[in-house]
C-alpha positions as CSV (number, residue, x, y, z in Angstrom):
1,M,-5.6,-16.4,-12.0
2,A,-5.0,-17.1,-8.7
3,Q,-4.5,-13.2,-7.6
4,A,-8.2,-12.6,-9.1
5,S,-9.5,-15.9,-7.5
6,V,-8.3,-15.0,-4.3
7,N,-9.5,-11.2,-4.3
8,S,-12.7,-11.8,-5.7
9,K,-13.3,-14.4,-2.3
10,V,-11.5,-11.9,0.2
11,Q,-14.7,-9.3,1.1
12,P,-15.7,-6.7,3.2
13,G,-18.4,-8.1,6.1
14,K,-17.3,-11.9,5.0
15,V,-14.9,-14.2,6.7
16,V,-12.8,-16.6,4.2
17,V,-10.7,-19.4,5.0
18,F,-8.1,-20.5,2.3
19,I,-7.6,-24.7,3.3
20,K,-6.2,-27.8,2.3
21,P,-9.1,-30.6,3.6
22,T,-6.5,-32.7,4.6
23,C,-4.6,-30.5,6.6
24,P,-5.0,-30.7,10.4
25,F,-4.9,-27.2,11.0
26,C,-7.5,-26.5,8.5
27,R,-9.9,-29.1,10.1
28,K,-9.3,-27.3,13.4
29,T,-9.8,-24.1,12.0
30,Q,-13.4,-24.9,10.4
31,K,-14.4,-26.9,13.9
32,L,-13.8,-23.7,15.5
33,L,-15.4,-21.3,12.8
34,S,-18.3,-23.4,11.7
35,P,-20.3,-23.5,14.7
36,L,-20.5,-20.0,14.9
37,P,-23.8,-17.9,14.3
38,F,-22.9,-16.3,11.0
39,K,-25.1,-14.8,8.8
40,E,-25.8,-16.4,5.5
41,G,-23.0,-16.6,3.0
42,L,-20.4,-14.3,5.0
43,L,-18.4,-17.7,5.8
44,E,-17.1,-19.6,3.4
45,F,-13.9,-22.4,3.3
46,V,-12.1,-22.5,-0.1
47,S,-10.2,-25.2,-0.8
48,I,-6.9,-24.6,-2.8
49,T,-6.9,-28.3,-3.7
50,A,-9.9,-28.1,-6.0
51,T,-7.7,-26.4,-8.6
52,R,-4.3,-27.0,-10.5
53,D,-3.4,-23.3,-9.1
54,S,-3.1,-24.4,-5.8
55,S,0.7,-23.7,-5.8
56,K,0.1,-20.4,-7.7
57,I,-2.6,-19.2,-4.8
58,Q,-0.1,-19.9,-2.1
59,D,2.3,-18.0,-3.7
60,Y,-0.2,-15.0,-3.9
61,L,-1.2,-15.5,-0.3
62,Q,2.2,-15.4,1.1
63,Q,2.8,-11.8,-0.9
64,L,-0.4,-10.6,0.7
65,T,-0.4,-11.8,4.1
66,G,3.6,-12.9,4.4
67,A,2.8,-16.8,4.7
68,R,2.5,-19.5,2.1
69,T,0.7,-21.9,4.7
70,V,-2.9,-23.1,5.0
71,S,-5.2,-22.1,6.4
72,R,-5.3,-18.7,6.0
73,V,-8.1,-16.6,7.5
74,F,-9.7,-13.7,6.3
75,I,-12.1,-11.7,8.4
76,G,-13.1,-8.6,5.8
77,K,-10.3,-7.8,3.9
78,E,-7.6,-8.4,6.6
79,C,-5.9,-11.5,7.3
80,I,-5.8,-12.4,10.7
81,G,-3.2,-15.5,10.1
82,G,-3.5,-19.4,10.3
83,C,-5.0,-21.9,12.9
84,T,-2.9,-20.8,15.5
85,D,-3.8,-17.1,15.3
86,L,-7.5,-17.7,15.1
87,V,-7.4,-19.9,18.2
88,S,-5.3,-17.3,19.8
89,M,-7.8,-14.8,18.9
90,H,-10.5,-17.2,20.1
91,E,-8.9,-17.8,23.5
92,R,-8.2,-13.9,24.4
93,G,-11.9,-13.6,23.9
94,R,-11.4,-11.2,20.3
95,L,-12.8,-13.5,17.7
96,L,-16.6,-12.9,18.4
97,T,-15.8,-8.9,18.8
98,R,-14.1,-9.1,15.4
99,L,-16.5,-11.0,13.8
100,E,-19.1,-8.5,14.9
101,Q,-17.5,-5.9,14.3
102,V,-17.4,-6.6,10.7
103,G,-21.3,-7.7,10.5
104,A,-20.8,-11.5,10.0
105,L,-22.7,-12.9,13.0
106,K,-26.4,-13.1,13.5
């Protein structure tokens, strides 16, 4: 169930972030991504605490990405990492370029 749930969200051209709403790193990730000009439906924050499978989802995220922690940021089918990786990508000027490459921005 956890694997199917994650796989159904991660899609080409879409940015999906797996979060826990109370996590400060997740909130920072949301704060960075939310104001960007995404096309409708191409940015999704998925709260893993909204399901009883949160531990299984984190186990599967670890299999996929090598890390069990959230936030886990997927740009298209590629996991770029977590909050620190996203901030670093943004600071180096690579975030908007990558989002444009996958067609996620207006």
